[in-house]
Chimera marker file (.cmm) of the C-alpha trace (Angstrom):
<marker_set name="trace">
<marker id="1" x="33.306" y="85.478" z="109.394" r="1" g="1" b="0" radius="0.5"/>
<marker id="2" x="34.308" y="87.029" z="105.500" r="1" g="1" b="0" radius="0.5"/>
<marker id="3" x="34.740" y="90.618" z="107.161" r="1" g="1" b="0" radius="0.5"/>
<marker id="4" x="36.922" y="89.390" z="110.058" r="1" g="1" b="0" radius="0.5"/>
<marker id="5" x="39.146" y="87.338" z="107.209" r="1" g="1" b="0" radius="0.5"/>
<marker id="6" x="39.052" y="90.765" z="105.268" r="1" g="1" b="0" radius="0.5"/>
<marker id="7" x="40.081" y="92.955" z="108.098" r="1" g="1" b="0" radius="0.5"/>
<marker id="8" x="42.580" y="90.585" z="109.140" r="1" g="1" b="0" radius="0.5"/>
<marker id="9" x="43.973" y="90.656" z="105.538" r="1" g="1" b="0" radius="0.5"/>
<marker id="10" x="43.520" y="94.741" z="104.856" r="1" g="1" b="0" radius="0.5"/>
<marker id="11" x="45.381" y="94.563" z="108.591" r="1" g="1" b="0" radius="0.5"/>
<marker id="12" x="48.696" y="92.460" z="107.611" r="1" g="1" b="0" radius="0.5"/>
<marker id="13" x="49.223" y="93.778" z="104.206" r="1" g="1" b="0" radius="0.5"/>
<marker id="14" x="49.425" y="97.063" z="105.969" r="1" g="1" b="0" radius="0.5"/>
<marker id="15" x="51.813" y="96.067" z="108.014" r="1" g="1" b="0" radius="0.5"/>
<marker id="16" x="54.190" y="93.867" z="105.833" r="1" g="1" b="0" radius="0.5"/>
<marker id="17" x="54.524" y="97.318" z="103.844" r="1" g="1" b="0" radius="0.5"/>
<marker id="18" x="55.992" y="99.397" z="105.952" r="1" g="1" b="0" radius="0.5"/>
<marker id="19" x="58.536" y="101.079" z="104.150" r="1" g="1" b="0" radius="0.5"/>
<marker id="20" x="62.226" y="99.731" z="105.507" r="1" g="1" b="0" radius="0.5"/>
<marker id="21" x="64.767" y="102.897" z="105.716" r="1" g="1" b="0" radius="0.5"/>
<marker id="22" x="67.537" y="101.014" z="103.357" r="1" g="1" b="0" radius="0.5"/>
<marker id="23" x="70.704" y="102.958" z="101.473" r="1" g="1" b="0" radius="0.5"/>
<marker id="24" x="74.443" y="101.991" z="100.089" r="1" g="1" b="0" radius="0.5"/>
<marker id="25" x="77.412" y="102.796" z="100.394" r="1" g="1" b="0" radius="0.5"/>
<marker id="26" x="80.913" y="102.131" z="97.413" r="1" g="1" b="0" radius="0.5"/>
<marker id="27" x="83.082" y="100.344" z="99.363" r="1" g="1" b="0" radius="0.5"/>
<marker id="28" x="85.698" y="100.976" z="97.178" r="1" g="1" b="0" radius="0.5"/>
<marker id="29" x="85.058" y="104.423" z="96.652" r="1" g="1" b="0" radius="0.5"/>
<marker id="30" x="84.829" y="104.817" z="101.110" r="1" g="1" b="0" radius="0.5"/>
<marker id="31" x="87.773" y="102.837" z="101.543" r="1" g="1" b="0" radius="0.5"/>
<marker id="32" x="89.841" y="104.551" z="98.861" r="1" g="1" b="0" radius="0.5"/>
<marker id="33" x="89.164" y="107.661" z="99.448" r="1" g="1" b="0" radius="0.5"/>
<marker id="34" x="89.500" y="108.094" z="103.855" r="1" g="1" b="0" radius="0.5"/>
<marker id="35" x="91.895" y="109.614" z="104.872" r="1" g="1" b="0" radius="0.5"/>
<marker id="36" x="93.020" y="106.825" z="106.933" r="1" g="1" b="0" radius="0.5"/>
<marker id="37" x="94.171" y="104.819" z="104.316" r="1" g="1" b="0" radius="0.5"/>
<marker id="38" x="95.521" y="107.560" z="102.164" r="1" g="1" b="0" radius="0.5"/>
<marker id="39" x="98.373" y="107.886" z="105.138" r="1" g="1" b="0" radius="0.5"/>
<marker id="40" x="98.797" y="104.002" z="105.569" r="1" g="1" b="0" radius="0.5"/>
<marker id="41" x="99.544" y="103.785" z="101.927" r="1" g="1" b="0" radius="0.5"/>
<marker id="42" x="102.098" y="106.380" z="102.329" r="1" g="1" b="0" radius="0.5"/>
<marker id="43" x="103.976" y="105.801" z="105.165" r="1" g="1" b="0" radius="0.5"/>
<marker id="44" x="103.767" y="101.899" z="103.105" r="1" g="1" b="0" radius="0.5"/>
<marker id="45" x="104.565" y="103.669" z="99.821" r="1" g="1" b="0" radius="0.5"/>
<marker id="46" x="108.322" y="105.472" z="101.528" r="1" g="1" b="0" radius="0.5"/>
<marker id="47" x="109.501" y="101.965" z="102.917" r="1" g="1" b="0" radius="0.5"/>
<marker id="48" x="108.477" y="100.542" z="99.797" r="1" g="1" b="0" radius="0.5"/>
<marker id="49" x="110.503" y="103.376" z="97.658" r="1" g="1" b="0" radius="0.5"/>
<marker id="50" x="113.173" y="102.906" z="100.507" r="1" g="1" b="0" radius="0.5"/>
<marker id="51" x="112.884" y="98.523" z="99.201" r="1" g="1" b="0" radius="0.5"/>
<marker id="52" x="113.268" y="99.096" z="96.027" r="1" g="1" b="0" radius="0.5"/>
<marker id="53" x="115.985" y="101.755" z="96.234" r="1" g="1" b="0" radius="0.5"/>
<marker id="54" x="117.906" y="98.563" z="98.022" r="1" g="1" b="0" radius="0.5"/>
<marker id="55" x="116.721" y="95.975" z="95.804" r="1" g="1" b="0" radius="0.5"/>
<marker id="56" x="117.906" y="98.066" z="92.477" r="1" g="1" b="0" radius="0.5"/>
<marker id="57" x="120.908" y="98.929" z="93.876" r="1" g="1" b="0" radius="0.5"/>
<marker id="58" x="122.063" y="95.250" z="94.683" r="1" g="1" b="0" radius="0.5"/>
<marker id="59" x="120.378" y="94.154" z="91.245" r="1" g="1" b="0" radius="0.5"/>
<marker id="60" x="123.008" y="96.527" z="90.236" r="1" g="1" b="0" radius="0.5"/>
<marker id="61" x="126.031" y="95.379" z="92.413" r="1" g="1" b="0" radius="0.5"/>
<marker id="62" x="125.166" y="91.443" z="90.723" r="1" g="1" b="0" radius="0.5"/>
<marker id="63" x="124.401" y="92.236" z="87.130" r="1" g="1" b="0" radius="0.5"/>
<marker id="64" x="128.319" y="94.227" z="87.543" r="1" g="1" b="0" radius="0.5"/>
<marker id="65" x="129.441" y="90.894" z="88.975" r="1" g="1" b="0" radius="0.5"/>
<marker id="66" x="127.766" y="89.163" z="85.447" r="1" g="1" b="0" radius="0.5"/>
<marker id="67" x="129.428" y="91.115" z="83.672" r="1" g="1" b="0" radius="0.5"/>
<marker id="68" x="132.893" y="90.686" z="85.079" r="1" g="1" b="0" radius="0.5"/>
<marker id="69" x="132.510" y="87.047" z="85.024" r="1" g="1" b="0" radius="0.5"/>
<marker id="70" x="131.481" y="86.949" z="81.673" r="1" g="1" b="0" radius="0.5"/>
<marker id="71" x="134.693" y="88.859" z="79.836" r="1" g="1" b="0" radius="0.5"/>
<marker id="72" x="136.513" y="86.586" z="82.797" r="1" g="1" b="0" radius="0.5"/>
<marker id="73" x="135.468" y="83.820" z="81.973" r="1" g="1" b="0" radius="0.5"/>
<marker id="74" x="136.346" y="83.686" z="77.753" r="1" g="1" b="0" radius="0.5"/>
<marker id="75" x="139.978" y="83.143" z="80.036" r="1" g="1" b="0" radius="0.5"/>
<marker id="76" x="139.293" y="80.421" z="82.361" r="1" g="1" b="0" radius="0.5"/>
<marker id="77" x="139.274" y="76.520" z="82.026" r="1" g="1" b="0" radius="0.5"/>
<marker id="78" x="135.434" y="75.286" z="81.406" r="1" g="1" b="0" radius="0.5"/>
<marker id="79" x="135.867" y="73.936" z="84.410" r="1" g="1" b="0" radius="0.5"/>
<marker id="80" x="136.359" y="76.980" z="86.528" r="1" g="1" b="0" radius="0.5"/>
<marker id="81" x="134.016" y="78.925" z="83.836" r="1" g="1" b="0" radius="0.5"/>
<marker id="82" x="130.749" y="76.424" z="85.266" r="1" g="1" b="0" radius="0.5"/>
<marker id="83" x="132.481" y="76.288" z="88.983" r="1" g="1" b="0" radius="0.5"/>
<marker id="84" x="132.334" y="79.809" z="89.251" r="1" g="1" b="0" radius="0.5"/>
<marker id="85" x="129.063" y="80.258" z="86.890" r="1" g="1" b="0" radius="0.5"/>
<marker id="86" x="126.903" y="78.112" z="88.993" r="1" g="1" b="0" radius="0.5"/>
<marker id="87" x="128.013" y="80.153" z="91.679" r="1" g="1" b="0" radius="0.5"/>
<marker id="88" x="127.166" y="83.145" z="90.435" r="1" g="1" b="0" radius="0.5"/>
<marker id="89" x="123.873" y="81.263" z="89.774" r="1" g="1" b="0" radius="0.5"/>
<marker id="90" x="123.222" y="79.939" z="93.329" r="1" g="1" b="0" radius="0.5"/>
<marker id="91" x="124.053" y="84.008" z="94.534" r="1" g="1" b="0" radius="0.5"/>
<marker id="92" x="121.803" y="85.562" z="91.774" r="1" g="1" b="0" radius="0.5"/>
<marker id="93" x="119.403" y="82.817" z="93.245" r="1" g="1" b="0" radius="0.5"/>
<marker id="94" x="120.036" y="83.424" z="97.421" r="1" g="1" b="0" radius="0.5"/>
<marker id="95" x="119.685" y="87.026" z="96.500" r="1" g="1" b="0" radius="0.5"/>
<marker id="96" x="116.409" y="87.201" z="95.137" r="1" g="1" b="0" radius="0.5"/>
<marker id="97" x="115.321" y="84.796" z="98.363" r="1" g="1" b="0" radius="0.5"/>
<marker id="98" x="116.481" y="87.415" z="99.964" r="1" g="1" b="0" radius="0.5"/>
<marker id="99" x="114.823" y="90.116" z="98.773" r="1" g="1" b="0" radius="0.5"/>
<marker id="100" x="111.365" y="88.093" z="98.371" r="1" g="1" b="0" radius="0.5"/>
<marker id="101" x="111.643" y="87.607" z="101.913" r="1" g="1" b="0" radius="0.5"/>
<marker id="102" x="112.089" y="91.207" z="102.927" r="1" g="1" b="0" radius="0.5"/>
<marker id="103" x="109.394" y="92.191" z="100.754" r="1" g="1" b="0" radius="0.5"/>
<marker id="104" x="106.929" y="90.370" z="102.904" r="1" g="1" b="0" radius="0.5"/>
<marker id="105" x="108.300" y="91.222" z="105.523" r="1" g="1" b="0" radius="0.5"/>
<marker id="106" x="107.196" y="94.971" z="104.766" r="1" g="1" b="0" radius="0.5"/>
<marker id="107" x="104.013" y="93.900" z="102.918" r="1" g="1" b="0" radius="0.5"/>
<marker id="108" x="102.183" y="91.919" z="106.000" r="1" g="1" b="0" radius="0.5"/>
<marker id="109" x="102.140" y="94.819" z="108.516" r="1" g="1" b="0" radius="0.5"/>
<marker id="110" x="100.713" y="96.764" z="105.922" r="1" g="1" b="0" radius="0.5"/>
<marker id="111" x="98.630" y="93.890" z="104.556" r="1" g="1" b="0" radius="0.5"/>
<marker id="112" x="97.356" y="94.091" z="108.824" r="1" g="1" b="0" radius="0.5"/>
<marker id="113" x="96.818" y="97.425" z="109.185" r="1" g="1" b="0" radius="0.5"/>
<marker id="114" x="94.260" y="97.386" z="106.053" r="1" g="1" b="0" radius="0.5"/>
<marker id="115" x="92.002" y="94.602" z="107.328" r="1" g="1" b="0" radius="0.5"/>
<marker id="116" x="91.902" y="96.110" z="110.560" r="1" g="1" b="0" radius="0.5"/>
<marker id="117" x="90.455" y="99.661" z="108.587" r="1" g="1" b="0" radius="0.5"/>
<marker id="118" x="88.077" y="97.710" z="106.783" r="1" g="1" b="0" radius="0.5"/>
<marker id="119" x="86.732" y="96.407" z="110.255" r="1" g="1" b="0" radius="0.5"/>
<marker id="120" x="86.489" y="99.105" z="111.567" r="1" g="1" b="0" radius="0.5"/>
<marker id="121" x="85.023" y="101.019" z="108.652" r="1" g="1" b="0" radius="0.5"/>
<marker id="122" x="82.525" y="98.538" z="108.201" r="1" g="1" b="0" radius="0.5"/>
<marker id="123" x="81.846" y="98.403" z="112.305" r="1" g="1" b="0" radius="0.5"/>
<marker id="124" x="81.351" y="102.456" z="111.791" r="1" g="1" b="0" radius="0.5"/>
<marker id="125" x="78.817" y="101.616" z="109.233" r="1" g="1" b="0" radius="0.5"/>
<marker id="126" x="77.015" y="99.760" z="110.996" r="1" g="1" b="0" radius="0.5"/>
<marker id="127" x="76.691" y="101.857" z="114.181" r="1" g="1" b="0" radius="0.5"/>
<marker id="128" x="75.746" y="104.276" z="111.810" r="1" g="1" b="0" radius="0.5"/>
<marker id="129" x="73.177" y="102.647" z="110.633" r="1" g="1" b="0" radius="0.5"/>
<marker id="130" x="72.048" y="101.680" z="114.290" r="1" g="1" b="0" radius="0.5"/>
<marker id="131" x="71.884" y="105.075" z="115.533" r="1" g="1" b="0" radius="0.5"/>
<marker id="132" x="70.323" y="106.489" z="112.034" r="1" g="1" b="0" radius="0.5"/>
<marker id="133" x="67.082" y="104.649" z="111.933" r="1" g="1" b="0" radius="0.5"/>
<marker id="134" x="69.092" y="102.552" z="108.830" r="1" g="1" b="0" radius="0.5"/>
<marker id="135" x="66.906" y="99.009" z="108.186" r="1" g="1" b="0" radius="0.5"/>
<marker id="136" x="69.573" y="97.466" z="105.558" r="1" g="1" b="0" radius="0.5"/>
<marker id="137" x="72.831" y="99.504" z="104.131" r="1" g="1" b="0" radius="0.5"/>
<marker id="138" x="73.993" y="97.557" z="101.452" r="1" g="1" b="0" radius="0.5"/>
<marker id="139" x="77.781" y="97.530" z="100.157" r="1" g="1" b="0" radius="0.5"/>
<marker id="140" x="78.475" y="97.542" z="96.256" r="1" g="1" b="0" radius="0.5"/>
<marker id="141" x="81.746" y="98.033" z="94.542" r="1" g="1" b="0" radius="0.5"/>
<marker id="142" x="82.686" y="97.991" z="90.395" r="1" g="1" b="0" radius="0.5"/>
<marker id="143" x="84.150" y="95.063" z="91.207" r="1" g="1" b="0" radius="0.5"/>
<marker id="144" x="81.465" y="93.221" z="92.159" r="1" g="1" b="0" radius="0.5"/>
<marker id="145" x="78.468" y="95.009" z="92.197" r="1" g="1" b="0" radius="0.5"/>
<marker id="146" x="75.661" y="94.165" z="94.268" r="1" g="1" b="0" radius="0.5"/>
<marker id="147" x="73.616" y="97.489" z="93.857" r="1" g="1" b="0" radius="0.5"/>
<marker id="148" x="72.859" y="97.657" z="90.043" r="1" g="1" b="0" radius="0.5"/>
<marker id="149" x="70.544" y="100.640" z="90.963" r="1" g="1" b="0" radius="0.5"/>
<marker id="150" x="69.945" y="103.482" z="93.514" r="1" g="1" b="0" radius="0.5"/>
<marker id="151" x="68.755" y="106.889" z="94.130" r="1" g="1" b="0" radius="0.5"/>
<marker id="152" x="72.273" y="109.299" z="94.745" r="1" g="1" b="0" radius="0.5"/>
<marker id="153" x="69.653" y="110.339" z="98.010" r="1" g="1" b="0" radius="0.5"/>
<marker id="154" x="70.233" y="106.737" z="99.180" r="1" g="1" b="0" radius="0.5"/>
<marker id="155" x="73.974" y="106.763" z="98.565" r="1" g="1" b="0" radius="0.5"/>
<marker id="156" x="75.900" y="107.300" z="102.062" r="1" g="1" b="0" radius="0.5"/>
<marker id="157" x="79.261" y="107.369" z="100.793" r="1" g="1" b="0" radius="0.5"/>
<marker id="158" x="80.631" y="110.821" z="101.500" r="1" g="1" b="0" radius="0.5"/>
<marker id="159" x="79.007" y="110.822" z="104.810" r="1" g="1" b="0" radius="0.5"/>
<marker id="160" x="80.663" y="107.280" z="105.319" r="1" g="1" b="0" radius="0.5"/>
<marker id="161" x="84.108" y="109.366" z="104.429" r="1" g="1" b="0" radius="0.5"/>
<marker id="162" x="83.412" y="112.120" z="106.140" r="1" g="1" b="0" radius="0.5"/>
<marker id="163" x="82.847" y="110.968" z="109.267" r="1" g="1" b="0" radius="0.5"/>
<marker id="164" x="85.106" y="107.993" z="109.079" r="1" g="1" b="0" radius="0.5"/>
<marker id="165" x="87.995" y="111.500" z="108.367" r="1" g="1" b="0" radius="0.5"/>
<marker id="166" x="86.294" y="113.111" z="111.554" r="1" g="1" b="0" radius="0.5"/>
<marker id="167" x="86.892" y="110.504" z="113.667" r="1" g="1" b="0" radius="0.5"/>
<marker id="168" x="90.454" y="109.431" z="112.364" r="1" g="1" b="0" radius="0.5"/>
<marker id="169" x="91.646" y="113.576" z="112.855" r="1" g="1" b="0" radius="0.5"/>
<marker id="170" x="90.693" y="113.042" z="116.971" r="1" g="1" b="0" radius="0.5"/>
<link id1="1" id2="2" r="1" g="1" b="0" radius="0.2"/>
<link id1="2" id2="3" r="1" g="1" b="0" radius="0.2"/>
<link id1="3" id2="4" r="1" g="1" b="0" radius="0.2"/>
<link id1="4" id2="5" r="1" g="1" b="0" radius="0.2"/>
<link id1="5" id2="6" r="1" g="1" b="0" radius="0.2"/>
<link id1="6" id2="7" r="1" g="1" b="0" radius="0.2"/>
<link id1="7" id2="8" r="1" g="1" b="0" radius="0.2"/>
<link id1="8" id2="9" r="1" g="1" b="0" radius="0.2"/>
<link id1="9" id2="10" r="1" g="1" b="0" radius="0.2"/>
<link id1="10" id2="11" r="1" g="1" b="0" radius="0.2"/>
<link id1="11" id2="12" r="1" g="1" b="0" radius="0.2"/>
<link id1="12" id2="13" r="1" g="1" b="0" radius="0.2"/>
<link id1="13" id2="14" r="1" g="1" b="0" radius="0.2"/>
<link id1="14" id2="15" r="1" g="1" b="0" radius="0.2"/>
<link id1="15" id2="16" r="1" g="1" b="0" radius="0.2"/>
<link id1="16" id2="17" r="1" g="1" b="0" radius="0.2"/>
<link id1="17" id2="18" r="1" g="1" b="0" radius="0.2"/>
<link id1="18" id2="19" r="1" g="1" b="0" radius="0.2"/>
<link id1="19" id2="20" r="1" g="1" b="0" radius="0.2"/>
<link id1="20" id2="21" r="1" g="1" b="0" radius="0.2"/>
<link id1="21" id2="22" r="1" g="1" b="0" radius="0.2"/>
<link id1="22" id2="23" r="1" g="1" b="0" radius="0.2"/>
<link id1="23" id2="24" r="1" g="1" b="0" radius="0.2"/>
<link id1="24" id2="25" r="1" g="1" b="0" radius="0.2"/>
<link id1="25" id2="26" r="1" g="1" b="0" radius="0.2"/>
<link id1="26" id2="27" r="1" g="1" b="0" radius="0.2"/>
<link id1="27" id2="28" r="1" g="1" b="0" radius="0.2"/>
<link id1="28" id2="29" r="1" g="1" b="0" radius="0.2"/>
<link id1="29" id2="30" r="1" g="1" b="0" radius="0.2"/>
<link id1="30" id2="31" r="1" g="1" b="0" radius="0.2"/>
<link id1="31" id2="32" r="1" g="1" b="0" radius="0.2"/>
<link id1="32" id2="33" r="1" g="1" b="0" radius="0.2"/>
<link id1="33" id2="34" r="1" g="1" b="0" radius="0.2"/>
<link id1="34" id2="35" r="1" g="1" b="0" radius="0.2"/>
<link id1="35" id2="36" r="1" g="1" b="0" radius="0.2"/>
<link id1="36" id2="37" r="1" g="1" b="0" radius="0.2"/>
<link id1="37" id2="38" r="1" g="1" b="0" radius="0.2"/>
<link id1="38" id2="39" r="1" g="1" b="0" radius="0.2"/>
<link id1="39" id2="40" r="1" g="1" b="0" radius="0.2"/>
<link id1="40" id2="41" r="1" g="1" b="0" radius="0.2"/>
<link id1="41" id2="42" r="1" g="1" b="0" radius="0.2"/>
<link id1="42" id2="43" r="1" g="1" b="0" radius="0.2"/>
<link id1="43" id2="44" r="1" g="1" b="0" radius="0.2"/>
<link id1="44" id2="45" r="1" g="1" b="0" radius="0.2"/>
<link id1="45" id2="46" r="1" g="1" b="0" radius="0.2"/>
<link id1="46" id2="47" r="1" g="1" b="0" radius="0.2"/>
<link id1="47" id2="48" r="1" g="1" b="0" radius="0.2"/>
<link id1="48" id2="49" r="1" g="1" b="0" radius="0.2"/>
<link id1="49" id2="50" r="1" g="1" b="0" radius="0.2"/>
<link id1="50" id2="51" r="1" g="1" b="0" radius="0.2"/>
<link id1="51" id2="52" r="1" g="1" b="0" radius="0.2"/>
<link id1="52" id2="53" r="1" g="1" b="0" radius="0.2"/>
<link id1="53" id2="54" r="1" g="1" b="0" radius="0.2"/>
<link id1="54" id2="55" r="1" g="1" b="0" radius="0.2"/>
<link id1="55" id2="56" r="1" g="1" b="0" radius="0.2"/>
<link id1="56" id2="57" r="1" g="1" b="0" radius="0.2"/>
<link id1="57" id2="58" r="1" g="1" b="0" radius="0.2"/>
<link id1="58" id2="59" r="1" g="1" b="0" radius="0.2"/>
<link id1="59" id2="60" r="1" g="1" b="0" radius="0.2"/>
<link id1="60" id2="61" r="1" g="1" b="0" radius="0.2"/>
<link id1="61" id2="62" r="1" g="1" b="0" radius="0.2"/>
<link id1="62" id2="63" r="1" g="1" b="0" radius="0.2"/>
<link id1="63" id2="64" r="1" g="1" b="0" radius="0.2"/>
<link id1="64" id2="65" r="1" g="1" b="0" radius="0.2"/>
<link id1="65" id2="66" r="1" g="1" b="0" radius="0.2"/>
<link id1="66" id2="67" r="1" g="1" b="0" radius="0.2"/>
<link id1="67" id2="68" r="1" g="1" b="0" radius="0.2"/>
<link id1="68" id2="69" r="1" g="1" b="0" radius="0.2"/>
<link id1="69" id2="70" r="1" g="1" b="0" radius="0.2"/>
<link id1="70" id2="71" r="1" g="1" b="0" radius="0.2"/>
<link id1="71" id2="72" r="1" g="1" b="0" radius="0.2"/>
<link id1="72" id2="73" r="1" g="1" b="0" radius="0.2"/>
<link id1="73" id2="74" r="1" g="1" b="0" radius="0.2"/>
<link id1="74" id2="75" r="1" g="1" b="0" radius="0.2"/>
<link id1="75" id2="76" r="1" g="1" b="0" radius="0.2"/>
<link id1="76" id2="77" r="1" g="1" b="0" radius="0.2"/>
<link id1="77" id2="78" r="1" g="1" b="0" radius="0.2"/>
<link id1="78" id2="79" r="1" g="1" b="0" radius="0.2"/>
<link id1="79" id2="80" r="1" g="1" b="0" radius="0.2"/>
<link id1="80" id2="81" r="1" g="1" b="0" radius="0.2"/>
<link id1="81" id2="82" r="1" g="1" b="0" radius="0.2"/>
<link id1="82" id2="83" r="1" g="1" b="0" radius="0.2"/>
<link id1="83" id2="84" r="1" g="1" b="0" radius="0.2"/>
<link id1="84" id2="85" r="1" g="1" b="0" radius="0.2"/>
<link id1="85" id2="86" r="1" g="1" b="0" radius="0.2"/>
<link id1="86" id2="87" r="1" g="1" b="0" radius="0.2"/>
<link id1="87" id2="88" r="1" g="1" b="0" radius="0.2"/>
<link id1="88" id2="89" r="1" g="1" b="0" radius="0.2"/>
<link id1="89" id2="90" r="1" g="1" b="0" radius="0.2"/>
<link id1="90" id2="91" r="1" g="1" b="0" radius="0.2"/>
<link id1="91" id2="92" r="1" g="1" b="0" radius="0.2"/>
<link id1="92" id2="93" r="1" g="1" b="0" radius="0.2"/>
<link id1="93" id2="94" r="1" g="1" b="0" radius="0.2"/>
<link id1="94" id2="95" r="1" g="1" b="0" radius="0.2"/>
<link id1="95" id2="96" r="1" g="1" b="0" radius="0.2"/>
<link id1="96" id2="97" r="1" g="1" b="0" radius="0.2"/>
<link id1="97" id2="98" r="1" g="1" b="0" radius="0.2"/>
<link id1="98" id2="99" r="1" g="1" b="0" radius="0.2"/>
<link id1="99" id2="100" r="1" g="1" b="0" radius="0.2"/>
<link id1="100" id2="101" r="1" g="1" b="0" radius="0.2"/>
<link id1="101" id2="102" r="1" g="1" b="0" radius="0.2"/>
<link id1="102" id2="103" r="1" g="1" b="0" radius="0.2"/>
<link id1="103" id2="104" r="1" g="1" b="0" radius="0.2"/>
<link id1="104" id2="105" r="1" g="1" b="0" radius="0.2"/>
<link id1="105" id2="106" r="1" g="1" b="0" radius="0.2"/>
<link id1="106" id2="107" r="1" g="1" b="0" radius="0.2"/>
<link id1="107" id2="108" r="1" g="1" b="0" radius="0.2"/>
<link id1="108" id2="109" r="1" g="1" b="0" radius="0.2"/>
<link id1="109" id2="110" r="1" g="1" b="0" radius="0.2"/>
<link id1="110" id2="111" r="1" g="1" b="0" radius="0.2"/>
<link id1="111" id2="112" r="1" g="1" b="0" radius="0.2"/>
<link id1="112" id2="113" r="1" g="1" b="0" radius="0.2"/>
<link id1="113" id2="114" r="1" g="1" b="0" radius="0.2"/>
<link id1="114" id2="115" r="1" g="1" b="0" radius="0.2"/>
<link id1="115" id2="116" r="1" g="1" b="0" radius="0.2"/>
<link id1="116" id2="117" r="1" g="1" b="0" radius="0.2"/>
<link id1="117" id2="118" r="1" g="1" b="0" radius="0.2"/>
<link id1="118" id2="119" r="1" g="1" b="0" radius="0.2"/>
<link id1="119" id2="120" r="1" g="1" b="0" radius="0.2"/>
<link id1="120" id2="121" r="1" g="1" b="0" radius="0.2"/>
<link id1="121" id2="122" r="1" g="1" b="0" radius="0.2"/>
<link id1="122" id2="123" r="1" g="1" b="0" radius="0.2"/>
<link id1="123" id2="124" r="1" g="1" b="0" radius="0.2"/>
<link id1="124" id2="125" r="1" g="1" b="0" radius="0.2"/>
<link id1="125" id2="126" r="1" g="1" b="0" radius="0.2"/>
<link id1="126" id2="127" r="1" g="1" b="0" radius="0.2"/>
<link id1="127" id2="128" r="1" g="1" b="0" radius="0.2"/>
<link id1="128" id2="129" r="1" g="1" b="0" radius="0.2"/>
<link id1="129" id2="130" r="1" g="1" b="0" radius="0.2"/>
<link id1="130" id2="131" r="1" g="1" b="0" radius="0.2"/>
<link id1="131" id2="132" r="1" g="1" b="0" radius="0.2"/>
<link id1="132" id2="133" r="1" g="1" b="0" radius="0.2"/>
<link id1="133" id2="134" r="1" g="1" b="0" radius="0.2"/>
<link id1="134" id2="135" r="1" g="1" b="0" radius="0.2"/>
<link id1="135" id2="136" r="1" g="1" b="0" radius="0.2"/>
<link id1="136" id2="137" r="1" g="1" b="0" radius="0.2"/>
<link id1="137" id2="138" r="1" g="1" b="0" radius="0.2"/>
<link id1="138" id2="139" r="1" g="1" b="0" radius="0.2"/>
<link id1="139" id2="140" r="1" g="1" b="0" radius="0.2"/>
<link id1="140" id2="141" r="1" g="1" b="0" radius="0.2"/>
<link id1="141" id2="142" r="1" g="1" b="0" radius="0.2"/>
<link id1="142" id2="143" r="1" g="1" b="0" radius="0.2"/>
<link id1="143" id2="144" r="1" g="1" b="0" radius="0.2"/>
<link id1="144" id2="145" r="1" g="1" b="0" radius="0.2"/>
<link id1="145" id2="146" r="1" g="1" b="0" radius="0.2"/>
<link id1="146" id2="147" r="1" g="1" b="0" radius="0.2"/>
<link id1="147" id2="148" r="1" g="1" b="0" radius="0.2"/>
<link id1="148" id2="149" r="1" g="1" b="0" radius="0.2"/>
<link id1="149" id2="150" r="1" g="1" b="0" radius="0.2"/>
<link id1="150" id2="151" r="1" g="1" b="0" radius="0.2"/>
<link id1="151" id2="152" r="1" g="1" b="0" radius="0.2"/>
<link id1="152" id2="153" r="1" g="1" b="0" radius="0.2"/>
<link id1="153" id2="154" r="1" g="1" b="0" radius="0.2"/>
<link id1="154" id2="155" r="1" g="1" b="0" radius="0.2"/>
<link id1="155" id2="156" r="1" g="1" b="0" radius="0.2"/>
<link id1="156" id2="157" r="1" g="1" b="0" radius="0.2"/>
<link id1="157" id2="158" r="1" g="1" b="0" radius="0.2"/>
<link id1="158" id2="159" r="1" g="1" b="0" radius="0.2"/>
<link id1="159" id2="160" r="1" g="1" b="0" radius="0.2"/>
<link id1="160" id2="161" r="1" g="1" b="0" radius="0.2"/>
<link id1="161" id2="162" r="1" g="1" b="0" radius="0.2"/>
<link id1="162" id2="163" r="1" g="1" b="0" radius="0.2"/>
<link id1="163" id2="164" r="1" g="1" b="0" radius="0.2"/>
<link id1="164" id2="165" r="1" g="1" b="0" radius="0.2"/>
<link id1="165" id2="166" r="1" g="1" b="0" radius="0.2"/>
<link id1="166" id2="167" r="1" g="1" b="0" radius="0.2"/>
<link id1="167" id2="168" r="1" g="1" b="0" radius="0.2"/>
<link id1="168" id2="169" r="1" g="1" b="0" radius="0.2"/>
<link id1="169" id2="170" r="1" g="1" b="0" radius="0.2"/>
</marker_set>
């Protein structure tokens, strides 16, 4: 009976000690280095630059109006100056709200595309792991390091970047 129990114990130890295939990727490195994200940022930057030029132009126009008002206010009656001042304040507030709405309108599609890209990366890593026999592929980043140590042989970041870039080019 002791021999049977001993054999069962040894068999269970051997089966529980099977080596699992584990690797990791640096999420930040993968996301920041794939070509699709770089292209997405470049397109967004162009749109954002146009918006910033428009915002700066409107800001300069408003500043000129405010400076003109300051010079004219000295020769106006106090009531008229206060009314103009209030009008200018409302105009500034409306301009700020308009610019915030435009900036949000610009950034929402970018954020949706980034979310889609992150989902695409997760799907790719999942498929890569299944097709290459991995039990686990962990993700880490500088912001939240879940892998504190890993052999560089187990870092799949560059492999994943290359695979994603190859599929993006197609």
